C-alpha positions in Angstrom: 0.0 0.0 0.0 1.0 3.6 -0.5 1.5 4.4 3.1 2.1 8.1 2.5 -1.3 8.5 0.9 -3.0 5.5 2.6 -3.8 4.2 -0.9 -4.3 0.4 -1.5 -1.7 -1.6 -3.4 -2.8 -2.3 -7.0 -2.2 -6.0 -6.4 -4.7 -6.1 -3.6 -7.7 -6.2 -6.0 -10.4 -6.3 -3.3 -8.9 -3.3 -1.5 -8.6 -1.3 -4.7 -12.2 -2.2 -5.7 -13.5 -1.1 -2.3 -11.4 2.1 -2.6 -12.7 2.9 -6.2 -16.3 2.0 -5.7 -17.4 5.4 -4.2 -14.8 7.6 -5.9 -15.7 9.9 -8.8 -14.4 8.3 -12.0 -11.9 11.2 -12.6 -10.4 10.5 -9.1 -10.3 6.8 -9.9 -8.3 7.5 -13.0 -5.9 9.7 -11.1 -5.2 6.7 -8.9 -5.1 4.1 -11.7 -3.2 5.9 -14.4 0.2 5.1 -13.1 -0.4 1.4 -13.5 -0.2 -1.0 -16.4 -3.2 -1.7 -18.5 -3.4 -5.3 -17.3 -3.6 -4.2 -13.7 -6.2 -1.6 -14.5 -8.3 -4.2 -16.4 -8.1 -6.7 -13.6 -9.5 -4.1 -11.2 -12.1 -2.8 -13.6 -13.5 -6.3 -14.2 -14.4 -6.4 -10.5 -16.4 -3.2 -10.6 -20.0 -2.9 -11.9 -20.3 -2.4 -15.6 -21.7 1.2 -15.3 -18.7 2.2 -13.1 -16.3 0.6 -15.6 -17.9 2.7 -18.4 -17.7 5.9 -16.4 -14.0 5.3 -15.5 -13.1 4.5 -19.1 -14.6 7.8 -20.2 -11.8 9.5 -18.2 -8.9 7.5 -19.5 -6.8 9.5 -21.9 -7.4 8.5 -25.6 -3.8 7.3 -26.0 -4.3 4.7 -23.3 -7.7 3.4 -24.3 -6.4 1.0 -27.0 -4.0 -0.8 -24.6 -6.8 -1.0 -22.0 -9.3 -2.3 -24.6 -6.8 -5.0 -25.5 -6.4 -6.0 -21.9 -10.1 -6.1 -21.3 -10.9 -8.1 -24.5 -13.1 -7.1 -27.3 -16.2 -8.8 -26.1 -16.1 -7.2 -22.6 -15.2 -3.8 -24.1 -18.3 -4.1 -26.3 -20.5 -4.7 -23.2 -19.0 -1.6 -21.5 -19.5 0.5 -24.6 -23.2 -0.4 -24.7 -23.6 1.6 -21.5 -21.7 4.6 -22.8 -23.3 7.7 -24.2 -23.2 7.8 -28.0 -20.6 10.5 -28.2 -18.4 8.5 -25.8 -18.7 5.4 -27.9 -17.7 7.3 -31.0 -14.7 8.7 -29.2 -13.8 5.2 -28.0 -13.8 3.9 -31.6 -11.5 6.7 -32.9 
């Protein structure tokens, strides 16, 4: 864990999920952005789909492709169904 900020360690999936569950999605990305796509995907998969969609909306465009690959096309399609049309279009760019 990040003792200085009292943040959970990314490898403690349950602690991270508990931490992210009530955070605003922009704050969730501020925490997640320093980690690898595979770690982010592992955590996202434990969150409700609507929370996953909200968080992905805040991921910088350059990082979305790598995260999409880590999540897998089928799962990413399920997430995108919950996104607003404009966000889906942005995701596909």
